[in-house]
C-alpha positions as CSV (number, residue, x, y, z in Angstrom):
1,X,84.5,195.8,74.4
2,X,82.7,192.6,75.0
3,X,85.2,191.5,77.6
4,X,84.7,194.7,79.6
5,X,81.0,194.3,79.6
6,X,81.3,190.8,80.9
7,X,83.7,191.9,83.6
8,X,81.4,194.8,84.7
9,X,78.4,192.4,84.6
10,X,80.3,189.9,86.7
11,X,81.1,192.6,89.3
12,X,77.4,193.7,89.3
13,X,76.4,190.1,89.9
14,X,78.8,189.9,92.9
15,X,77.5,193.1,94.3
16,X,73.9,192.0,93.9
17,X,74.7,188.6,95.5
18,X,76.4,190.4,98.5
19,X,73.4,192.8,98.9
20,X,71.0,189.8,98.8
21,X,73.0,188.0,101.4
22,X,73.1,191.1,103.7
23,X,69.3,191.7,103.3
24,X,68.6,188.0,103.8
25,X,70.7,188.0,106.9
26,X,68.7,191.0,108.3
27,X,65.4,189.3,107.4
28,X,66.5,186.0,109.0
29,X,67.5,187.8,112.2
30,X,64.2,189.7,112.3
31,X,62.2,186.5,111.7
32,X,64.1,184.7,114.5
33,X,63.5,187.6,116.9
34,X,59.7,187.8,116.1
35,X,57.3,186.1,118.5
36,X,56.0,182.7,117.5
37,X,52.4,183.8,117.1
38,X,51.2,180.7,115.2
39,X,52.4,178.6,118.1
40,X,50.5,180.7,120.6
41,X,47.1,180.5,119.0
42,X,44.7,182.7,117.1
43,X,45.4,186.4,116.7
44,X,41.7,187.2,116.7
45,X,39.0,186.1,119.2
46,X,35.4,187.1,119.4
47,X,32.0,186.1,120.8
48,X,29.6,184.2,118.5
49,X,26.4,185.9,117.6
50,X,23.6,185.1,120.0
51,X,20.0,186.2,120.2
52,X,18.8,187.5,123.5
53,X,16.9,190.2,125.4
54,X,18.4,191.3,128.7
55,X,16.2,193.6,130.8
56,X,18.0,196.1,133.1
57,X,16.0,195.9,136.3
58,X,18.5,196.9,138.9
59,X,18.7,200.2,140.7
60,X,20.3,203.3,139.1
61,X,24.0,202.6,138.4
62,X,23.8,199.0,139.7
63,X,26.3,197.3,137.5
64,X,25.4,193.9,136.1
65,X,27.1,191.5,133.7
66,X,25.3,190.7,130.5
67,X,25.5,187.0,131.1
68,X,24.0,186.1,127.6
69,X,27.2,187.4,126.0
70,X,29.9,184.8,126.5
71,X,33.1,185.7,128.3
72,X,36.1,186.3,126.1
73,X,39.2,184.5,127.3
74,X,42.5,186.1,126.1
75,X,44.6,183.2,124.7
76,X,48.1,184.8,125.1
77,X,49.7,187.9,126.7
78,X,50.3,191.2,124.9
79,X,48.6,194.3,123.6
80,X,45.2,193.7,122.2
81,X,42.8,196.0,120.2
82,X,39.4,195.4,121.8
83,X,36.1,196.3,120.3
84,X,32.6,195.8,121.4
85,X,29.1,196.8,120.3
86,X,25.9,196.8,122.4
87,X,22.4,197.1,121.0
88,X,20.2,199.0,123.5
89,X,16.5,199.5,123.9
90,X,15.3,202.5,125.9
91,X,11.7,203.6,126.7
92,X,10.5,206.5,128.8
93,X,7.1,206.8,130.3
94,X,5.2,210.1,130.2
95,X,6.3,211.2,133.7
96,X,10.1,210.6,133.3
97,X,12.6,213.1,131.9
98,X,15.6,211.0,131.0
99,X,17.1,207.5,130.8
100,X,20.6,206.3,129.9
101,X,22.3,203.0,129.4
102,X,26.0,202.7,130.3
103,X,28.1,199.8,129.0
104,X,31.7,198.8,129.7
105,X,34.1,195.9,129.5
106,X,35.6,194.3,132.6
107,X,38.9,192.3,132.9
108,X,38.7,189.6,135.5
109,X,35.9,191.5,137.3
110,X,37.5,195.0,137.2
111,X,36.5,197.8,134.9
112,X,38.8,198.5,131.9
113,X,39.1,202.3,131.9
114,X,38.4,203.7,128.5
115,X,35.9,201.0,127.6
116,X,32.8,202.9,128.8
117,X,30.0,203.9,126.4
118,X,26.8,205.7,127.0
119,X,23.5,206.3,125.2
120,X,20.2,207.7,126.3
121,X,17.2,209.9,125.7
122,X,16.1,213.1,127.4
123,X,12.4,214.0,127.3
124,X,9.3,212.2,128.4
125,X,7.2,209.6,126.4
126,X,10.0,208.6,124.0
127,X,11.8,205.4,122.9
128,X,15.1,204.7,121.3
129,X,17.2,201.8,120.0
130,X,20.8,202.1,118.9
131,X,24.1,200.3,119.0
132,X,26.9,201.7,121.1
133,X,30.4,200.5,121.9
134,X,34.1,201.3,122.0
135,X,37.4,200.3,120.4
136,X,40.5,200.6,122.5
137,X,44.0,199.1,123.2
138,X,44.8,197.2,126.4
139,X,47.4,194.9,127.7
140,X,46.3,191.5,128.9
141,X,47.8,188.4,130.4
142,X,47.1,184.9,129.0
143,X,43.8,183.6,130.5
144,X,42.3,187.1,131.4
145,X,38.6,187.0,131.1
146,X,36.8,189.9,129.4
147,X,33.1,190.4,130.1
148,X,30.4,192.9,129.1
149,X,28.7,194.9,131.9
150,X,25.9,197.5,131.8
151,X,23.7,199.6,134.0
152,X,20.9,202.1,133.6
153,X,20.7,205.7,134.8
154,X,17.1,206.9,135.5
155,X,13.7,205.2,135.5
156,X,12.0,203.6,132.5
157,X,12.4,200.5,130.3
158,X,16.0,199.7,129.5
159,X,17.5,196.5,127.9
160,X,20.4,195.1,126.0
161,X,19.5,192.8,123.2
162,X,21.0,191.0,120.2
163,X,19.4,189.6,117.0
164,X,19.6,189.8,113.3
165,X,18.6,193.5,113.4
166,X,21.5,194.5,115.5
167,X,24.2,192.6,117.4
168,X,25.8,192.7,120.8
169,X,29.3,191.2,120.7
170,X,32.9,191.5,121.9
171,X,36.1,190.9,119.9
172,X,39.8,191.3,120.4
173,X,42.7,191.4,117.9
174,X,46.3,190.7,119.1
175,X,48.6,193.6,118.2
176,X,51.9,193.1,119.9
177,X,53.6,191.1,122.6
178,X,53.8,193.0,125.9
């Protein structure tokens, strides 16, 4: 009986060894096919927190870059999950009915569709502060420059700001090679 157990155990060990070799081969093939992310650089990039107050003084829907938020340079190509937040400050005088702040991200000076966000107030003699933004996926090339832009819709006081009470920032996380 003991010899049979040893023989069965020996066969089991051979089967386990064969299975490990097969799985190891598949894993080795997958690892060799995977992109060398570490060699390309960080998988996450973001702007650093800065304190600023940026008045929106242009005409209605006159797009302007929020220059206080540093541009985000994409380190390598692929699909990135991009997220941004923008703290806004809106104030309406008594004789105005509505005011909105629109924000969006741009890639090398062109609007990234789907990145737009909007906040505002309707009704006179009111004020509001909130943080708006979007999270979306986009394909970028290495060296693409992502910038935050904004404009106001209506008359009144409108600004984008960032401080310890609420931040304005941009970040991107690499998801997959293109």
